[in-house]
C-alpha positions as a printed NumPy array, in Angstrom:
array([[ 21.353, -13.242,   5.462],
       [ 23.244, -10.301,   3.955],
       [ 22.359,  -7.865,   1.162],
       [ 24.195,  -9.89 ,  -1.481],
       [ 22.07 , -12.926,  -0.606],
       [ 18.927, -10.809,  -0.83 ],
       [ 19.817,  -9.748,  -4.364],
       [ 20.374, -13.399,  -5.411],
       [ 17.127, -14.7  ,  -3.87 ],
       [ 14.772, -16.273,  -6.441],
       [ 10.98 , -16.445,  -6.53 ],
       [ 11.065, -20.243,  -6.254],
       [ 12.824, -19.86 ,  -2.883],
       [  9.968, -17.966,  -1.24 ],
       [  6.757, -18.505,  -3.236],
       [  3.739, -20.41 ,  -1.951],
       [  3.097, -23.488,  -4.11 ],
       [ -0.27 , -24.305,  -2.518],
       [ -2.116, -21.728,  -4.562],
       [ -5.912, -21.396,  -4.645],
       [ -7.488, -20.141,  -7.881],
       [-10.854, -18.994,  -9.154],
       [-12.355, -19.985, -12.506],
       [-13.313, -17.411, -15.144],
       [-16.951, -18.559, -14.919],
       [-17.156, -18.426, -11.1  ],
       [-19.67 , -15.962,  -9.711],
       [-18.107, -12.931,  -8.053],
       [-20.09 , -13.664,  -4.89 ],
       [-18.438, -17.093,  -4.668],
       [-14.988, -15.651,  -5.315],
       [-15.451, -13.119,  -2.523],
       [-16.588, -15.851,  -0.147],
       [-13.456, -17.836,  -1.005],
       [-11.227, -14.798,  -0.459],
       [-12.855, -14.159,   2.909],
       [-12.609, -17.797,   3.989],
       [ -8.912, -18.017,   3.049],
       [ -8.162, -14.412,   4.093],
       [ -6.711, -13.609,   0.655],
       [ -6.272, -10.1  ,  -0.723],
       [ -5.518, -11.374,  -4.23 ],
       [ -6.691, -14.505,  -6.069],
       [ -5.6  , -15.713,  -9.545],
       [ -8.254, -16.469, -12.166],
       [ -7.737, -19.369, -14.592],
       [ -9.614, -20.973, -17.495],
       [-10.646, -24.615, -17.92 ],
       [ -7.07 , -25.554, -18.886],
       [ -5.647, -23.859, -15.775],
       [ -4.135, -21.118, -17.921],
       [ -3.738, -17.804, -16.149],
       [ -6.249, -15.114, -17.164],
       [ -5.999, -12.384, -14.513],
       [ -6.454, -11.571, -10.827],
       [ -9.199, -10.328,  -8.534],
       [ -8.173,  -8.128,  -5.617],
       [ -9.891,  -6.028,  -2.974],
       [ -8.177,  -2.948,  -4.409],
       [ -9.673,  -3.444,  -7.875],
       [-13.119,  -4.232,  -6.454],
       [-13.031,  -1.109,  -4.328],
       [-12.66 ,   0.96 ,  -7.499],
       [-15.786,  -0.59 ,  -9.018],
       [-19.157,   0.93 ,  -8.205],
       [-21.902,  -1.514,  -9.033],
       [-21.992,  -5.076, -10.327],
       [-24.801,  -7.63 , -10.727],
       [-24.617, -10.541,  -8.322],
       [-24.419, -12.818, -11.378],
       [-21.186, -11.16 , -12.546],
       [-18.519, -13.667, -13.429],
       [-14.872, -13.521, -12.44 ],
       [-13.933, -12.881, -16.069],
       [-15.809,  -9.562, -16.038],
       [-14.069,  -8.125, -12.973],
       [-10.55 ,  -9.578, -13.126],
       [ -7.602,  -7.315, -13.948],
       [ -4.228,  -7.872, -15.571],
       [ -0.963,  -8.1  , -13.67 ],
       [  2.715,  -8.585, -14.551],
       [  3.979, -12.095, -15.211],
       [  6.407, -13.668, -12.748],
       [  8.525, -16.777, -13.3  ],
       [ 10.115, -19.057, -10.719],
       [ 13.675, -17.986, -11.575],
       [ 12.967, -14.254, -11.388],
       [ 14.848, -12.345,  -8.709],
       [ 12.692, -11.556,  -5.678],
       [ 14.017,  -8.004,  -5.553],
       [ 12.77 ,  -7.462,  -9.138],
       [  9.346,  -8.836,  -8.174],
       [  9.305,  -6.36 ,  -5.29 ],
       [  9.675,  -3.601,  -7.872],
       [  6.749,  -4.997,  -9.894],
       [  4.589,  -5.064,  -6.768],
       [  5.491,  -1.469,  -5.987],
       [  4.861,  -0.164,  -9.505],
       [  1.534,  -2.018,  -9.826],
       [  0.437,  -1.597,  -6.173],
       [ -0.146,  -5.325,  -5.718],
       [  0.041,  -7.455,  -2.581],
       [  0.475, -10.654,  -4.559],
       [  1.438, -11.866,  -8.044],
       [  0.816, -15.373,  -9.456],
       [  3.89 , -17.369, -10.499],
       [  3.553, -18.881, -13.974],
       [  5.119, -21.708, -15.921],
       [  4.003, -22.103, -19.537],
       [  1.043, -19.791, -18.827],
       [ -0.175, -21.98 , -15.961],
       [ -0.298, -20.932, -12.312],
       [  2.255, -22.881, -10.244],
       [  2.314, -20.647,  -7.183],
       [  1.907, -17.153,  -5.826],
       [  4.326, -14.703,  -4.242],
       [  3.029, -12.05 ,  -1.859],
       [  4.456,  -9.03 ,  -0.086],
       [  4.213, -11.057,   3.114],
       [  6.338, -13.839,   1.549],
       [  9.05 , -11.332,   0.656],
       [  9.041,  -9.685,   4.083],
       [  9.222, -13.091,   5.768],
       [ 12.189, -14.057,   3.576],
       [ 14.076, -10.887,   4.49 ],
       [ 13.566, -11.153,   8.263],
       [ 17.03 , -12.682,   8.598],
       [ 18.714,  -9.455,   7.543],
       [ 20.865,  -7.882,  10.241],
       [ 19.482,  -4.45 ,   9.373],
       [ 16.004,  -5.578,  10.486],
       [ 17.26 ,  -5.627,  14.084],
       [ 18.974,  -2.264,  13.748],
       [ 16.236,  -0.048,  12.309],
       [ 13.461,   1.135,  14.601],
       [  9.914,   1.983,  13.618],
       [ 10.454,   5.676,  14.28 ],
       [ 13.04 ,   5.75 ,  11.466],
       [ 10.665,   4.575,   8.722],
       [  7.129,   5.207,  10.032],
       [  4.874,   7.823,   8.516],
       [  4.144,  10.134,  11.452],
       [  1.841,  12.416,   9.465],
       [ -0.967,   9.988,   8.778],
       [ -4.623,  10.836,   9.523],
       [ -6.989,   8.86 ,  11.696],
       [-10.758,   8.646,  11.455],
       [-13.476,   8.861,  14.08 ],
       [-15.731,   5.883,  14.859],
       [-18.606,   8.167,  13.842],
       [-17.113,   8.999,  10.424],
       [-18.798,   7.401,   7.431],
       [-17.435,   4.486,   5.473],
       [-17.72 ,   6.548,   2.279],
       [-15.497,   9.359,   3.603],
       [-13.047,   6.822,   5.041],
       [-12.754,   5.046,   1.695],
       [-11.942,   8.384,   0.055],
       [ -9.224,   9.123,   2.62 ],
       [ -7.662,   5.686,   2.061],
       [ -7.547,   6.321,  -1.67 ],
       [ -6.072,   9.795,  -1.184],
       [ -3.25 ,   8.657,   1.104],
       [ -2.732,   5.444,  -0.912],
       [ -2.98 ,   3.171,   2.131],
       [ -4.866,  -0.077,   2.733],
       [ -5.843,   0.609,   6.36 ],
       [ -6.443,   3.555,   8.631],
       [ -6.569,   3.973,  12.403],
       [ -9.841,   4.677,  14.202],
       [ -9.162,   7.114,  17.037],
       [-11.114,   8.913,  19.748],
       [-11.03 ,  12.65 ,  20.414],
       [ -7.726,  12.382,  22.277],
       [ -6.012,  10.491,  19.447],
       [ -6.076,   7.134,  21.273],
       [ -6.473,   4.174,  18.954],
       [ -9.749,   2.306,  19.177],
       [ -9.544,   0.04 ,  16.134],
       [ -8.635,  -0.308,  12.466],
       [-10.654,  -0.19 ,   9.26 ],
       [ -9.35 ,  -1.059,   5.8  ],
       [-10.364,  -1.613,   2.192],
       [-10.804,  -5.31 ,   2.888],
       [-13.428,  -4.606,   5.566],
       [-15.242,  -2.109,   3.352],
       [-15.341,  -4.34 ,   0.287],
       [-16.449,  -7.399,   2.256],
       [-19.318,  -5.476,   3.831],
       [-20.442,  -3.495,   0.817],
       [-20.389,  -6.143,  -1.888],
       [-23.242,  -8.123,  -0.332],
       [-26.869,  -7.188,  -0.873],
       [-29.309, -10.077,  -0.924],
       [-32.307,  -7.783,  -0.967],
       [-32.07 ,  -6.615,  -4.593],
       [-29.548,  -9.194,  -5.837],
       [-27.039,  -6.508,  -6.684],
       [-23.434,  -6.209,  -5.611],
       [-23.103,  -2.506,  -5.021],
       [-20.314,  -0.604,  -3.309],
       [-22.872,   2.079,  -2.392],
       [-25.505,  -0.329,  -1.091],
       [-27.693,   0.39 ,   1.947],
       [-27.66 ,  -1.397,   5.26 ],
       [-31.279,  -0.393,   5.575],
       [-33.877,   1.568,   3.636],
       [-33.163,   4.589,   5.795],
       [-29.352,   4.668,   5.746],
       [-27.243,   4.248,   2.636],
       [-23.598,   3.244,   2.619],
       [-22.654,   6.916,   2.626],
       [-23.959,   7.045,   6.205],
       [-22.59 ,   3.758,   7.56 ],
       [-20.445,   4.562,  10.582],
       [-16.885,   3.304,  10.84 ],
       [-17.482,   1.708,  14.237],
       [-19.83 ,  -0.821,  12.568],
       [-16.95 ,  -2.285,  10.54 ],
       [-13.762,  -1.494,  12.446],
       [-11.576,  -4.32 ,  13.747],
       [-10.771,  -4.342,  17.471],
       [ -8.535,  -4.44 ,  19.391],
       [ -5.928,  -2.706,  17.228],
       [ -2.56 ,  -4.431,  16.741],
       [  0.119,  -1.876,  17.615],
       [  3.806,  -1.446,  18.403],
       [  5.903,   1.428,  19.745],
       [  8.267,   3.806,  17.913],
       [ 11.263,   2.094,  19.56 ],
       [ 10.333,  -1.432,  18.469],
       [ 12.455,  -2.775,  15.606],
       [ 11.139,  -3.299,  12.092],
       [ 11.964,  -6.985,  12.625],
       [  9.272,  -7.075,  15.3  ],
       [  6.951,  -5.216,  12.933],
       [  7.595,  -7.703,  10.11 ],
       [  7.   , -10.637,  12.448],
       [  3.701,  -9.107,  13.582],
       [  2.601,  -8.619,   9.964],
       [  3.388, -12.246,   9.129],
       [  1.763, -13.663,  12.271],
       [ -1.513, -11.792,  11.824],
       [ -1.543, -11.561,   7.999],
       [ -1.874,  -7.779,   8.101],
       [ -0.426,  -5.155,   5.768],
       [ -0.193,  -2.301,   8.266],
       [  1.099,  -1.905,  11.815],
       [  0.126,   1.228,  13.71 ],
       [  2.586,   2.845,  16.079],
       [  1.391,   4.216,  19.418],
       [  2.941,   5.551,  22.605],
       [  2.525,   4.009,  26.061],
       [ -0.905,   5.676,  26.376],
       [ -2.173,   4.244,  23.105],
       [ -1.984,   7.582,  21.272],
       [ -1.45 ,   7.179,  17.513],
       [  2.072,   8.235,  16.502],
       [  2.522,   6.755,  13.036],
       [  2.167,   3.777,  10.736],
       [  4.467,   1.253,   9.049],
       [  3.085,  -0.446,   5.943],
       [  4.179,  -3.506,   3.978],
       [  5.02 ,  -1.26 ,   1.057],
       [  7.355,   0.792,   3.245],
       [  9.281,  -2.387,   4.105],
       [  9.153,  -3.48 ,   0.467],
       [ 10.693,  -0.183,  -0.644],
       [ 13.396,  -0.585,   1.986],
       [ 14.293,  -4.015,   0.592],
       [ 14.191,  -2.713,  -2.98 ],
       [ 16.722,  -0.054,  -1.998],
       [ 19.287,  -2.861,  -1.617],
       [ 19.273,  -3.318,  -5.39 ],
       [ 22.455,  -1.873,  -6.934],
       [ 21.397,   1.306,  -8.694],
       [ 23.202,   4.568,  -9.326],
       [ 19.996,   6.572,  -9.55 ],
       [ 16.734,   6.906,  -7.666],
       [ 13.817,   4.603,  -8.491],
       [ 10.776,   6.887,  -8.942],
       [  7.146,   5.766,  -9.024],
       [  4.235,   8.151,  -9.658],
       [  0.69 ,   6.829,  -9.271],
       [ -2.725,   8.397,  -9.769],
       [ -1.949,  10.224, -13.033],
       [ -2.291,   7.497, -15.643],
       [ -4.385,   9.68 , -17.975],
       [ -2.084,  12.717, -17.987],
       [ -0.132,  13.793, -21.082],
       [  3.478,  12.519, -21.285],
       [  4.696,  16.131, -21.146],
       [  3.285,  16.376, -17.61 ],
       [  5.339,  13.392, -16.465],
       [  8.433,  14.751, -18.198],
       [  8.101,  18.048, -16.345],
       [  7.482,  16.246, -13.042],
       [ 10.528,  14.031, -13.471],
       [ 12.62 ,  17.117, -14.241],
       [ 11.583,  18.712, -10.925],
       [ 12.141,  15.433,  -9.073],
       [ 15.612,  15.024, -10.574],
       [ 16.668,  18.493,  -9.399],
       [ 15.298,  17.817,  -5.916],
       [ 16.992,  14.425,  -5.601],
       [ 20.325,  16.017,  -6.545],
       [ 19.926,  18.305,  -3.538],
       [ 18.938,  15.436,  -1.274],
       [ 21.874,  13.309,  -2.478],
       [ 24.255,  15.867,  -0.982],
       [ 22.715,  15.126,   2.425],
       [ 21.617,  11.475,   2.285],
       [ 21.555,   8.654,  -0.246],
       [ 18.077,   8.566,  -1.841],
       [ 17.055,   5.148,  -3.171],
       [ 13.286,   4.982,  -3.814],
       [ 10.744,   7.808,  -4.218],
       [  7.03 ,   7.065,  -4.485],
       [  4.498,   9.819,  -5.153],
       [  0.731,   9.337,  -5.148],
       [ -1.583,  11.959,  -6.662],
       [ -5.289,  12.354,  -5.915],
       [ -7.527,  14.812,  -7.739],
       [-10.613,  16.632,  -6.511],
       [-13.164,  18.223,  -8.831],
       [-14.094,  21.722,  -7.735],
       [-17.698,  22.86 ,  -7.841],
       [-16.847,  26.012,  -9.774],
       [-15.357,  26.161, -13.241],
       [-14.499,  22.479, -13.441],
       [-11.103,  23.061, -11.822],
       [ -9.207,  20.278, -10.094],
       [ -7.299,  20.386,  -6.844],
       [ -4.354,  18.059,  -6.309],
       [ -3.353,  16.156,  -3.194],
       [  0.173,  14.696,  -3.199],
       [  1.724,  12.253,  -0.742],
       [  5.33 ,  11.157,  -1.092],
       [  7.737,   8.73 ,   0.573],
       [ 11.492,   8.764,   0.049],
       [ 13.474,   5.698,   1.093],
       [ 17.136,   6.21 ,   1.996],
       [ 19.606,   3.618,   3.251],
       [ 18.19 ,   3.611,   6.791],
       [ 15.262,   6.018,   7.014],
       [ 12.104,   7.097,   5.26 ],
       [ 11.13 ,  10.7  ,   4.672],
       [  7.564,  11.839,   3.991],
       [  5.972,  14.88 ,   2.4  ],
       [  2.518,  16.008,   1.276],
       [  0.739,  19.011,  -0.228],
       [ -2.729,  20.115,  -1.33 ],
       [ -2.853,  22.741,  -4.106],
       [ -4.806,  23.877,  -7.162],
       [ -1.705,  23.564,  -9.316],
       [ -0.081,  20.135,  -9.738],
       [  3.447,  21.502, -10.06 ],
       [  3.068,  23.803,  -7.082],
       [  1.909,  20.801,  -5.034],
       [  4.913,  18.824,  -6.268],
       [  7.263,  21.705,  -5.411],
       [  5.884,  21.923,  -1.869],
       [  6.099,  18.142,  -1.401],
       [  9.701,  17.973,  -2.619],
       [ 10.637,  20.985,  -0.489],
       [  9.283,  19.187,   2.596],
       [ 11.374,  16.141,   1.744],
       [ 14.484,  18.268,   1.265],
       [ 13.927,  20.026,   4.611],
       [ 13.34 ,  16.729,   6.399],
       [ 16.494,  15.337,   4.803],
       [ 18.472,  18.262,   6.265],
       [ 16.984,  17.581,   9.693],
       [ 17.952,  13.915,   9.453],
       [ 21.48 ,  14.866,   8.424],
       [ 21.766,  17.139,  11.453],
       [ 20.513,  14.384,  13.755],
       [ 23.13 ,  12.037,  12.351],
       [ 25.836,  14.603,  13.071],
       [ 24.591,  14.985,  16.644],
       [ 24.81 ,  11.218,  17.172],
       [ 28.375,  11.039,  15.879],
       [ 31.009,  10.728,  18.639],
       [ 33.044,  13.852,  19.196],
       [ 36.809,  13.629,  18.795]])
């Protein structure tokens, strides 16, 4: 498969037609049991005529705080973009990126006829020659935090939201990986409480210890599934498909955490194949800000990408913003994480500042500096005449 074939690939070529749905009147507890049994991260919700109504995902549930156990699917489902069988897969990849979804139902006359997931897209693109050429070290995020087995689930959930990832590594004091914990594990554990018949993300395991004090080691998955920095992204994609996981952690020969490769990173790489003269920019976490804020941010980003374009060819830039409320004066502090996809590598940056634009400046400056370093490495690898 070459890049031209990737661009022409249609949803009907890769979608899963054996789709499982939930009904709008199904109890949330039953929907969660179905998702756990089938190992789904997303499930479509339909009415009595099989017409599509919305989706339920672990991500959306994680953002909810408390729900009665009698809650119906209709009260917790969320909207998502519509996808048709003849849509281009590369355009669907963009919809997944912009809406932070792992799966989107495929519709025909408002009825669900299939589902396409990030895993389906990655599997379809495994035949690309470039998958054998790019190594994990070229696209992995090597500045990702880990958590201790003694950290709380509550603090871990907050970190996952801040870094905009689905999973995080559990490490010991030396940085050696012990396991993995993700939103799926947290939601599955915390949305069950038979004692008071309430589904509550902050429920207690016991009367003494609330969810804020639950330790990570009680929920982490072991052993961790890992690869090395020198393994190819083809091997990473195959591992994701085989184990139905969205994240592969990268370790050295001693098991020390070195980085992470996510499904979204691969998705952004594939999206970069789409013919486009500019840079595709996605900003998440600021949906309630005034349009003037976005306009100013895009102006700064445009200037930065012009600098980067003199060094490398930028294709996709994703920026996630988290806000923290300060105890004094009602001020907010901003945490920014960014990922820039080029033709062969990924560049990361992050900042934590009181001022949003200062944080953006620092993040973009990191990306520019890392782009210069990559350019120098490329020059060093070039054969001398």
